[in-house]
N, C-alpha and C positions, 0 to 999 in steps of 0.2 A: 320606592327604592328601585333603582335601575339594576337590571340583571347584567352580569358580566357577559359579554359576547366576544368570542374569540375572533381575531382578525386573521388575515391571510397568513401571517407568520406562524400560526398555530395549526394550520391545515397540514396533514401528513401527505407526502407523496405516495405514489403506488409502491415504490421500493420500501419506504418507511412502514407502510401498512403491512407489507409482506414480512418485514423483520419482526414486527409486533406479533403477527399471527404465528410465525414460526416459533418465537420465544414462548408464547402461550401454549403451543403444542408440544413443548419439551425439547426443542432443538436449542443448541448452544453454539454460537459462532466462535471461530478462532480468527483473530484479526491480525492482518499484516498492514503495515503503513509505509509511507514515504520515509518516515523516521528510521525504519529498519534498513532502508537503502542508505541513508546517511550513516548509520552506525557501521555497517559492513564496509562502506566506502572509506570511512575514517580508518578502520582497522587495516584494510588492504593498502591504502595509501601510506599509512604510517610504516608498514612493513617494508615499503620501498623508499622510505626517507622523504616522502612528499606529503603535501596537504591534499585532502580530498577534493577541494575546489580547483586544484591544479590538474587533477586527473579526470574528474567526472563533470559532466554537464548535468547539473541538478534539475534543469528544466525538463529532462527526459525521465526523471524518476517516476512520475505519476503514470506515464504511458507504460513504462516497464512494469510497474506494479499491476496495472490493469491487465496487461498481456499475461503476466505470470499467473494471476488468479484465474483468468479465463482459459488458459491453456494447460493448467497443471494436470498431472497424472493422479487421478483419485486413488489409485492403488498405492502410490508412494507418498502422496501428500505434498506439502510445501515445507522445506527445511531451510536452514541458513545457507546450505549449499545451493539450493534453488535460487534464493535471493542473490547470492554471489554470481551465479550464472547469468541472471538477467541484468545484474549491475554492469556486466561486461558490455551490454548494449548501450551503456550511458557514458562510455569513455569519450573524452574529447579527441578531436583530430590529432593524430600523431602519438597518441598514447596506446599502449598495449601492443 
């Protein structure tokens, strides 16, 4: 009988290993995603009678998310207001 051998798809990256180690040590993450930028973008665009894709360049959402996480103030955390603030960096030319 052949033993199952994991291929490259099953190897964890350094970041994934760190997540597992942190989880096992009792840490729990709070996740923010590009989807959160979509949600807030839809709400703010709707308030102005527009569609989100008319106001925002969605290709900028991931960069804004990464900057938000890396630059957040640990004393205040990240809130919906924080997401909204970084969403402003994703406005299309001529908006805002």
